[in-house]
C-alpha positions as CSV (number, residue, x, y, z in Angstrom):
1,M,5.0,23.4,-8.8
2,P,2.2,24.8,-10.9
3,A,0.5,27.7,-9.2
4,F,-3.0,26.3,-9.2
5,T,-5.4,28.2,-7.2
6,R,-8.2,26.4,-5.4
7,R,-10.8,28.1,-7.5
8,S,-9.1,27.3,-10.9
9,F,-8.5,23.7,-9.8
10,L,-12.1,23.3,-8.7
11,A,-13.2,24.7,-12.0
12,A,-10.9,22.4,-13.9
13,M,-12.4,19.5,-12.0
14,G,-15.9,20.6,-12.9
15,A,-16.8,21.4,-9.3
16,A,-19.5,24.0,-9.2
17,S,-20.1,24.2,-5.5
18,L,-18.0,24.6,-2.4
19,T,-20.6,23.1,-0.1
20,G,-20.0,19.8,1.6
21,A,-17.1,18.7,3.7
22,L,-13.4,19.0,3.7
23,A,-11.3,15.9,3.4
24,A,-11.0,13.8,6.4
25,C,-13.4,16.0,8.3
26,G,-16.0,16.5,5.6
27,G,-19.0,14.9,4.1
28,S,-20.9,14.4,0.9
29,D,-24.5,14.5,-0.1
30,D,-23.9,12.4,-3.2
31,T,-26.4,9.6,-2.7
32,A,-25.2,7.6,-5.7
33,A,-21.7,7.5,-4.2
34,T,-23.0,5.7,-1.1
35,T,-25.1,3.1,-2.8
36,P,-23.5,-0.2,-2.2
37,A,-22.3,-2.2,-5.1
38,S,-24.0,-5.6,-5.3
39,E,-22.1,-8.8,-4.9
40,A,-23.1,-9.7,-8.4
41,D,-21.6,-6.4,-9.7
42,I,-18.4,-7.0,-7.8
43,D,-18.1,-10.5,-9.0
44,K,-18.7,-9.4,-12.6
45,A,-16.1,-6.6,-12.3
46,M,-13.4,-8.8,-10.8
47,N,-13.9,-11.4,-13.6
48,T,-13.9,-8.9,-16.4
49,P,-10.5,-8.3,-18.2
50,T,-9.4,-4.9,-16.9
51,E,-6.2,-2.9,-16.6
52,L,-5.6,-0.6,-13.6
53,T,-2.9,2.0,-13.3
54,F,-1.4,2.3,-9.8
55,W,1.0,5.1,-8.9
56,T,3.3,4.3,-6.0
57,W,6.8,4.9,-4.7
58,V,7.2,1.7,-2.7
59,P,10.1,-0.4,-4.0
60,D,9.3,-3.8,-5.3
61,I,5.6,-3.4,-4.6
62,E,5.0,-5.7,-7.6
63,Q,5.4,-8.5,-5.0
64,E,2.2,-7.5,-3.2
65,V,0.5,-6.6,-6.5
66,A,1.2,-10.2,-7.7
67,L,-0.8,-11.6,-4.8
68,F,-3.8,-9.6,-6.0
69,T,-3.5,-10.5,-9.6
70,K,-3.1,-14.2,-8.7
71,K,-6.5,-14.0,-6.9
72,Y,-8.0,-12.0,-9.7
73,P,-6.3,-13.0,-12.9
74,A,-8.6,-11.0,-15.1
75,I,-7.3,-7.8,-13.5
76,K,-3.9,-6.5,-14.7
77,V,-2.2,-3.8,-12.7
78,K,0.3,-1.4,-14.3
79,V,2.6,-0.1,-11.5
80,V,4.1,3.3,-12.1
81,N,6.6,5.2,-10.0
82,A,5.6,8.8,-10.6
83,G,8.1,10.1,-8.1
84,Q,8.0,10.7,-4.4
85,G,7.0,13.7,-2.4
86,T,6.5,16.9,-4.5
87,P,7.1,15.3,-8.0
88,H,4.4,12.7,-7.2
89,Y,1.8,15.1,-6.1
90,T,2.6,17.6,-8.8
91,K,2.1,15.0,-11.5
92,L,-1.2,14.0,-9.9
93,R,-2.5,17.5,-9.7
94,T,-1.5,18.1,-13.4
95,A,-3.3,15.0,-14.5
96,L,-6.4,15.9,-12.6
97,Q,-6.5,19.4,-13.9
98,A,-6.0,18.1,-17.5
99,G,-8.8,15.7,-17.1
100,S,-6.7,12.8,-18.3
101,G,-3.7,10.7,-17.4
102,A,-4.6,10.2,-13.7
103,P,-4.1,6.7,-12.3
104,D,-6.9,4.5,-11.0
105,V,-5.3,4.0,-7.6
106,V,-2.7,6.2,-6.1
107,Q,-0.5,6.2,-3.0
108,I,-1.2,9.3,-0.8
109,E,0.3,10.2,2.5
110,F,-2.2,10.8,5.3
111,Q,-1.5,14.5,5.4
112,Y,-2.3,14.9,1.7
113,I,-5.7,13.4,1.8
114,P,-7.4,16.8,2.4
115,T,-5.5,18.3,-0.5
116,F,-7.3,16.0,-2.9
117,T,-10.7,15.5,-1.2
118,V,-11.2,19.3,-1.2
119,I,-11.2,19.2,-5.0
120,D,-13.4,16.1,-5.0
121,A,-10.7,14.0,-6.6
122,L,-11.0,10.8,-4.4
123,L,-13.6,8.1,-4.5
124,D,-15.6,7.3,-1.4
125,L,-14.9,3.6,-0.9
126,R,-17.9,2.8,1.3
127,P,-20.0,1.4,-1.6
128,Y,-17.3,-1.2,-2.3
129,G,-17.1,-2.7,1.2
130,A,-14.3,-0.6,2.8
131,S,-16.3,0.1,5.9
132,K,-16.0,-3.5,6.8
133,L,-12.3,-3.2,7.2
134,K,-12.4,-0.5,9.9
135,D,-11.8,-2.9,12.8
136,Q,-8.7,-4.3,11.2
137,F,-6.8,-1.0,11.5
138,V,-5.5,1.0,14.4
139,D,-8.2,3.5,15.3
140,W,-6.3,6.7,14.7
141,T,-5.2,5.5,11.2
142,W,-8.8,4.8,10.2
143,A,-9.7,8.2,11.6
144,Q,-7.1,9.8,9.2
145,V,-8.8,8.3,6.1
146,S,-12.4,8.8,7.3
147,G,-14.8,11.7,6.6
148,Q,-17.1,13.3,9.1
149,N,-20.1,11.6,7.6
150,G,-18.4,8.2,7.4
151,E,-16.7,8.5,4.0
152,V,-13.7,6.2,3.5
153,W,-11.2,8.1,1.3
154,A,-8.4,5.6,1.4
155,I,-7.0,2.5,3.0
156,P,-4.1,2.8,5.4
157,Q,-0.8,1.2,4.2
158,D,1.9,2.3,6.7
159,T,2.2,4.6,9.6
160,G,4.7,6.7,11.6
161,P,3.9,7.1,15.3
162,M,6.7,9.2,16.8
163,G,9.2,8.0,19.4
164,M,12.8,8.6,20.3
165,L,15.9,6.7,19.2
166,Y,18.9,7.3,21.5
167,R,22.5,6.3,21.8
168,Q,22.7,4.1,24.9
169,D,26.5,4.4,24.9
170,I,26.5,8.2,24.9
171,F,23.9,8.3,27.6
172,D,25.9,5.9,29.7
173,Q,29.2,7.7,29.2
174,Y,27.7,11.0,30.4
175,G,25.4,9.6,33.0
176,I,22.2,10.6,31.3
177,G,19.0,8.8,32.0
178,V,16.3,8.3,29.3
179,P,14.2,11.5,29.6
180,A,10.6,10.8,30.4
181,T,9.4,14.4,30.2
182,W,10.3,17.4,28.0
183,D,11.7,19.1,31.1
184,E,14.1,16.2,31.6
185,F,15.0,16.3,27.9
186,A,15.9,19.9,28.1
187,A,18.0,19.4,31.2
188,A,19.8,16.5,29.5
189,A,20.5,18.6,26.4
190,R,22.2,21.2,28.6
191,T,24.1,18.7,30.6
192,L,25.4,16.8,27.6
193,H,26.5,19.8,25.5
194,A,28.2,21.3,28.6
195,A,30.1,18.1,29.1
196,N,31.1,17.8,25.5
197,P,30.5,20.7,23.1
198,D,30.9,18.5,20.1
199,I,27.8,16.5,21.0
200,Y,24.1,17.6,21.0
201,L,21.3,15.7,22.5
202,T,19.3,16.0,19.3
203,N,18.9,18.0,16.0
204,F,15.6,19.7,15.1
205,A,15.7,20.3,11.4
206,A,14.5,23.7,10.6
207,N,13.0,22.5,7.4
208,Q,11.1,19.7,9.0
209,A,7.4,20.9,9.1
210,A,6.4,17.2,9.3
211,A,8.1,16.7,12.6
212,W,6.8,20.0,14.0
213,H,3.3,18.9,13.2
214,G,3.9,15.5,14.9
215,L,5.0,17.3,18.0
216,M,1.9,19.6,17.8
217,W,-0.2,16.5,17.5
218,Q,1.4,15.0,20.6
219,A,0.8,18.1,22.6
220,G,-2.9,18.2,21.7
221,A,-2.8,21.1,19.3
222,K,-5.6,21.5,16.7
223,P,-3.9,23.8,14.1
224,Y,-6.5,23.1,11.4
225,V,-10.2,22.4,11.8
226,S,-12.6,22.3,8.9
227,N,-16.3,21.5,8.8
228,S,-16.8,22.1,5.1
229,K,-14.9,22.5,1.9
230,S,-15.2,26.2,2.1
231,D,-14.1,27.0,5.7
232,I,-11.1,26.4,7.8
233,T,-9.9,27.4,11.3
234,I,-6.2,28.0,11.3
235,D,-4.5,28.1,14.7
236,V,-0.8,27.5,14.3
237,D,0.1,30.1,16.9
238,G,-2.2,29.1,19.7
239,D,-1.2,28.5,23.3
240,V,-0.1,24.9,22.6
241,A,2.0,25.9,19.6
242,K,3.5,28.8,21.6
243,K,4.6,26.3,24.3
244,I,6.3,24.1,21.7
245,A,7.9,27.1,20.0
246,K,9.2,28.6,23.2
247,Y,10.6,25.2,24.1
248,W,12.5,24.4,20.9
249,G,13.3,28.0,20.1
250,G,14.8,28.3,23.6
251,L,17.0,25.2,23.2
252,A,18.1,26.4,19.7
253,T,19.0,29.9,21.0
254,E,21.0,28.3,23.9
255,G,22.9,26.3,21.3
256,V,22.3,23.0,23.0
257,I,20.5,21.3,20.1
258,G,21.4,21.2,16.4
259,V,19.2,22.8,13.7
260,E,20.8,21.6,10.5
261,T,18.8,20.3,7.6
262,D,18.1,16.6,7.8
263,F,18.5,13.8,5.2
264,T,21.7,15.4,3.8
265,D,25.2,14.1,3.6
266,A,26.2,16.2,6.6
267,W,23.3,15.0,8.7
268,Y,24.1,11.3,7.8
269,T,27.7,11.9,8.8
270,A,26.6,13.5,12.1
271,L,24.5,10.4,13.0
272,N,27.4,8.1,12.2
273,N,30.0,10.1,14.2
274,G,28.0,10.6,17.3
275,K,27.2,14.3,17.0
276,Y,23.6,13.6,17.9
277,A,22.7,11.4,20.8
278,T,19.0,11.1,19.9
279,W,16.8,11.2,16.9
280,L,13.1,12.1,17.4
281,T,11.6,10.2,14.6
282,A,8.8,7.9,13.6
283,A,8.2,4.1,13.5
284,W,9.9,4.0,10.1
285,G,13.0,5.6,11.6
286,P,14.6,2.4,13.1
287,V,14.9,0.6,9.8
288,F,16.0,3.8,8.1
289,L,18.7,4.5,10.7
290,S,20.1,1.0,10.6
291,G,20.8,1.5,6.9
292,S,22.1,5.1,7.2
293,A,24.3,4.8,10.3
294,K,25.7,1.3,10.0
295,S,28.9,2.2,11.9
296,T,26.8,2.7,15.1
297,A,25.2,-0.7,15.1
298,G,24.3,-2.0,18.5
299,K,24.5,1.4,20.2
300,W,21.0,2.6,19.7
301,R,17.8,2.0,21.7
302,A,14.2,3.1,21.3
303,A,11.8,4.8,23.7
304,P,8.6,6.9,23.7
305,L,8.8,10.6,23.1
306,P,9.3,12.6,26.3
307,Q,5.9,13.8,27.6
308,W,4.4,17.1,28.6
309,D,2.2,15.2,31.1
310,S,3.7,11.9,32.1
311,A,0.3,10.9,33.6
312,K,-1.3,11.1,30.1
313,P,1.1,9.5,27.6
314,S,0.6,10.7,24.1
315,S,2.3,10.8,20.8
316,G,1.9,12.2,17.3
317,N,2.4,10.8,13.9
318,W,5.1,11.6,11.2
319,G,4.5,10.0,7.9
320,G,2.6,7.0,6.7
321,S,0.6,6.5,3.6
322,T,-2.5,5.1,2.1
323,S,-4.0,3.7,-1.2
324,A,-6.7,5.9,-2.6
325,V,-8.9,5.6,-5.7
326,I,-9.2,8.5,-8.1
327,K,-12.8,9.4,-8.6
328,S,-12.4,9.6,-12.4
329,T,-11.5,5.9,-12.7
330,K,-13.5,4.0,-15.2
331,N,-13.2,0.8,-13.1
332,P,-14.2,1.9,-9.6
333,I,-15.1,-1.6,-8.4
334,A,-11.8,-3.2,-9.4
335,A,-9.8,-0.2,-8.2
336,A,-11.5,-0.2,-4.9
337,Q,-11.1,-3.9,-4.4
338,F,-7.4,-3.6,-5.3
339,A,-6.8,-0.8,-2.7
340,Q,-8.5,-2.8,0.0
341,F,-6.8,-6.1,-0.8
342,L,-3.4,-4.5,-1.0
343,N,-3.5,-3.3,2.5
344,S,-5.8,-5.7,4.3
345,D,-4.9,-9.1,2.9
346,P,-2.9,-10.7,5.7
347,E,-0.1,-11.9,3.3
348,S,0.2,-8.6,1.5
349,A,0.2,-6.6,4.7
350,K,2.8,-8.8,6.3
351,M,4.9,-8.6,3.2
352,F,4.9,-4.8,3.4
353,A,6.2,-5.1,7.0
354,T,8.9,-7.7,6.3
355,K,10.0,-7.0,2.7
356,Q,9.7,-3.2,2.4
357,F,9.9,-2.7,6.2
358,L,6.9,-0.4,6.3
359,Y,5.5,0.1,9.8
360,P,2.0,-1.6,9.7
361,P,-1.3,0.0,10.5
362,T,-3.2,-3.4,11.0
363,K,-4.0,-4.6,14.5
364,A,-3.2,-8.2,13.5
365,L,0.5,-7.4,12.8
366,L,0.9,-5.1,15.7
367,T,-0.1,-7.9,18.0
368,D,1.8,-10.6,16.1
369,P,4.7,-11.9,18.2
370,S,6.7,-12.7,15.1
371,F,6.7,-9.0,14.3
372,V,6.5,-7.1,17.6
373,D,8.8,-9.4,19.6
374,E,11.6,-9.6,17.0
375,P,14.9,-8.6,18.5
376,L,16.8,-6.2,16.4
377,D,20.6,-6.4,16.5
378,F,21.1,-2.8,15.5
379,Y,19.3,-1.9,18.7
380,G,21.1,-4.2,21.0
381,G,18.5,-6.9,20.7
382,Q,15.7,-4.6,21.8
383,A,12.1,-5.4,20.4
384,V,11.8,-2.0,18.8
385,N,8.6,-2.9,16.9
386,K,6.9,-3.5,20.3
387,V,8.0,-0.1,21.5
388,F,6.4,1.7,18.6
389,A,3.3,-0.6,18.7
390,D,2.8,0.6,22.3
391,I,3.4,4.2,21.2
392,G,0.8,3.9,18.5
393,D,-1.8,3.2,21.1
394,T,-1.3,6.8,22.5
395,V,-1.8,8.7,19.2
396,N,-4.8,11.0,19.3
397,L,-7.6,10.3,16.8
398,S,-8.7,13.9,16.2
399,F,-5.7,15.6,14.5
400,Q,-6.7,17.2,11.1
401,W,-4.6,18.3,8.2
402,P,-5.1,21.4,5.9
403,P,-6.0,21.1,2.3
404,F,-2.9,23.1,1.2
405,L,-0.1,21.3,2.9
406,D,2.6,22.3,0.5
407,Q,2.0,26.0,1.4
408,V,1.9,25.1,5.1
409,A,5.4,23.5,4.8
410,T,6.9,26.3,2.8
411,D,5.7,29.0,5.1
412,F,6.8,27.0,8.2
413,T,10.4,26.8,6.8
414,E,10.5,30.5,6.0
415,T,9.1,31.6,9.4
416,V,9.5,29.2,12.3
417,G,12.2,27.1,10.7
418,K,14.2,30.3,9.9
419,A,13.8,31.4,13.5
420,L,15.3,28.2,14.7
421,T,18.2,28.4,12.3
422,D,18.8,32.1,13.1
423,K,18.2,31.6,16.8
424,T,15.7,34.3,16.9
425,D,12.2,34.5,18.5
426,A,10.4,31.3,17.4
427,V,7.2,32.3,19.2
428,A,7.0,35.6,17.2
429,A,7.6,33.5,14.0
430,L,4.5,31.6,14.7
431,G,2.5,34.8,14.2
432,Q,4.2,35.3,10.9
433,W,3.3,31.7,9.9
434,Q,-0.3,32.2,11.0
435,S,-0.6,35.4,9.0
436,R,0.8,33.9,5.9
437,L,-1.5,30.9,6.0
438,T,-4.6,33.0,6.7
439,T,-3.8,35.2,3.8
440,F,-3.2,32.3,1.5
441,A,-6.4,30.5,2.5
442,K,-8.5,33.6,2.0
443,N,-6.9,34.0,-1.5
444,Q,-7.9,30.5,-2.3
445,G,-11.5,31.2,-1.5
446,F,-11.7,29.8,2.0
447,T,-13.6,31.4,4.9
448,V,-11.0,31.6,7.6
449,S,-11.6,31.8,11.3
């Protein structure tokens, strides 16, 4: 990945000031950016021959795009798969720095929105009617795309509230009940591994910063808080984080959970052969697992995450993405209307859920019996979508992401993740992570507290 500093990137983007707000917690004083487009201007733009470029990694998304172009035949949409994960974001950064080649509309995961709003790369969609969509989306998903002063940086497309998938057959065989609390989960991990050393209750991938953040989110941690583009509070080693590190570090040191890298051939094999009795995952996990562990069909069930406080059910999020408009687009009205249509049009939104099996962020789908009550054979006929819909209601609205997520993930893997792998002190590793991130942020020009 190109080693762009925050200062050089801001300079390349023509940003002369660091005042204002940071990403999903920030604001803007740009009056022109909040002046509503008139209906006449919108009608004119949507009937003017235009070509939009859309970067996305969703397979066969041309089906949803076709719904838009059928309604607005003057608008053509060029769909480009620029990669997924790091390649996607690297190409976007490169195009933004070069000042050319960026798309009009781009798919961005929730956690990466601050990375691009901090450099003023995303268009505030309020002037194009986006605020009217707020009530259509689950509250916490809208909070993830919203700024402190009401900006709308993107439109939610799919989500990942976290739950637990578990092997009912293994639980039954070893007399394990579905753990409702983390204490029960730890006890079950010890019981199961003692009964059969070849089986672990779960695997916590030492490279999986995303899952770690989801668990911090569930526990109520606020590892990153920003009130402007130039300041950030970093607290990845606070009391809540230490509780999580002590918990998972302890289980790893005891040897009663796995810590192997996930999404590898060995990990897929482990899921198929029953090495792991649970997978702590997100709402996209059930479909993924049904395709990756076919030999275990009918044996899995879904449940909420175990709780720290069973009287106050909560969960975090892992994954999910949005459609954002790049500020440099020459067709802001058409681009904004496309981003909104793609994710709020009922037919398009349902197609994402039923064709690409993305977990929806819209309230309509999450209360639609045809979606939430559908029995899934892989899960013994359980209505798994309903389980995750209920979990989604417990996700906290206030979790924020840092504007340098790639660095956060790298440093996590090399500190906390390494401690899990090496079975050393994960709590001490939090301090190393905190120190690295603080130094990095200061070197990028942030005021850190």
